[in-house]
Phi, psi and omega in degrees: 000126186270146174229154187231142163195176173272126178270026181280342188234137179300320183298324173299317181292324177297315178294326183292324184263355183303128174068022180264157173256342182207143181245125172248102176267107177240014176279158175175157174265129181255349178228132176200163181268341187211164180297324179302313178298320177289314185299320179305323182263315186284337182248296180297321165305307178302318174303319179285326187285311180305313175309313173298322181287330182289343182276349183279151166222114011277166178297136180275159170291152179235124167236124179258125166271104182270224180205147173299336175301334182294344184285338180228071189298342181279357181283328190202153170301322181291319178292328181288317180296321183296316183292320183296323181293321168304311183299317183297317181297305188303322182277331184265352189263029185306125172098344181275131168286113184227165176207152177232128186245139181245079177295149170290190173298129183261134184233167169167186184308134176078358185282132186249343182294313185270354187306314179299330186283319179295319179299315172307309184294329174299330180266015172086008174262133185242095180306145172258118183254107184088209178296154182306324180288351187279151177252143178234134177230154170234153185229124174303139173303325175291333174280335173287321182295324181291325171307310183298312177300326167312295183309316181290336180274327188238103177301123178203167174234117182204158165232134179230146181227020170083010183284342170296133181268075184228073179302132186259143171294326179298312183287333170299315178299322188278328169300314176301324183287313178299326180285340177290333188211073189283350178278350172080357182268000000 
């Protein structure tokens, strides 16, 4: 069962985790005018949620949906804030079975952020982002949900950032299906 709340208050975080056996933290700021705006959500929000989780007995498992941008925090305030959230989790989650997942760009039905890219690809254009040797990957939202379900089903402690070169047939098939109807309707 999913729960939502603003994590700006410690009391809200405590209410959010009350009675849970696992926390999947997938909230985050992806747009901001300053590092402070990103940090308020992506670092301080994680800190409040981790603290609230540490007060539970038994301790819940904790999955932070981070970002591939956390791999290179010096490149943007967003990436730095996502790495900061991971650091807060790593240092504050003593005794908690935790994981941080760094998905690439996530797309799926109803998604408007990647729609321009999907439309370009439908017309046979594959934009090159950076040097020709650069790689760019997309992750279908259902595949991300499968990873979350796996974490919840199989106790483990891991951190992944997509460096493994394992293109998935399922993701490719789902991309083709989504690109046939990018609006999700």
